[in-house]
C-alpha positions in Angstrom: 0.0 0.0 0.0 2.8 2.4 0.9 4.5 1.6 -2.4 1.3 2.5 -4.4 1.0 5.7 -2.5 4.7 6.6 -3.3 4.2 5.8 -7.0 1.1 8.0 -7.1 3.0 10.9 -5.5 5.9 10.6 -7.9 3.5 10.4 -10.9 1.6 13.5 -9.8 4.9 15.4 -9.2 6.3 14.5 -12.7 3.0 15.3 -14.4 3.0 18.7 -12.7 6.5 19.3 -13.9 5.7 18.2 -17.5 2.6 20.4 -17.7 4.6 23.4 -16.2 7.4 22.8 -18.7 5.0 22.9 -21.6 3.2 26.0 -20.4 6.5 27.8 -19.7 7.9 27.3 -23.2 6.9 30.8 -24.4 8.5 32.5 -21.4 11.6 30.4 -20.7 12.3 28.5 -23.9 15.7 27.1 -23.0 14.9 26.1 -19.5 11.5 24.6 -20.5 13.2 22.6 -23.2 15.8 21.3 -20.8 13.1 20.4 -18.2 11.1 18.5 -20.8 14.3 16.8 -22.1 15.2 15.8 -18.5 11.7 14.3 -18.1 11.9 12.4 -21.4 9.1 14.2 -23.2 9.5 13.6 -27.0 10.4 16.7 -29.0 7.4 16.0 -31.3 5.2 19.1 -31.4 2.1 17.0 -30.4 3.8 16.1 -27.1 5.0 19.6 -26.3 2.0 21.7 -27.5 -0.7 23.4 -25.4 -3.1 20.6 -26.2 -0.7 18.2 -24.5 -0.7 20.2 -21.3 -3.4 18.0 -19.7 -3.1 15.6 -16.8 -2.3 12.2 -18.2 -2.1 13.3 -21.9 1.3 11.8 -22.5 1.9 8.2 -21.1 5.2 7.7 -23.0 7.6 10.0 -21.2 10.0 9.0 -18.4 13.3 8.1 -20.0 15.6 11.2 -20.1 16.5 12.5 -23.5 19.8 13.9 -22.3 22.5 13.0 -19.8 21.4 14.2 -16.4 24.8 14.5 -14.7 25.4 14.7 -11.0 25.5 17.5 -8.5 25.2 21.0 -9.9 25.8 19.7 -13.5 22.5 17.8 -13.3 20.3 20.7 -12.0 17.9 22.8 -14.0 18.7 26.0 -12.0 22.2 25.7 -10.6 22.9 27.9 -7.5 24.3 31.3 -8.2 27.9 32.0 -7.1 28.2 34.3 -4.2 31.1 36.6 -3.3 30.6 36.0 0.4 
């Protein structure tokens, strides 16, 4: 039961990220593209269009389309360097 709950939480989180990535494309094109590539969303227009920004619309994503890296190299928004 706990496993099913965990799977549901992870699915909802990744669906939220996928939909947010699609909707952010006009405002943050490079970061949205990187996010969608990290999630494994195909670059096909039908998978990254406004029509695809619905819960459960794309059952095929999940395998990253780019190397994810480790540490700061694998983050979407790496921390800013500080002079402190």
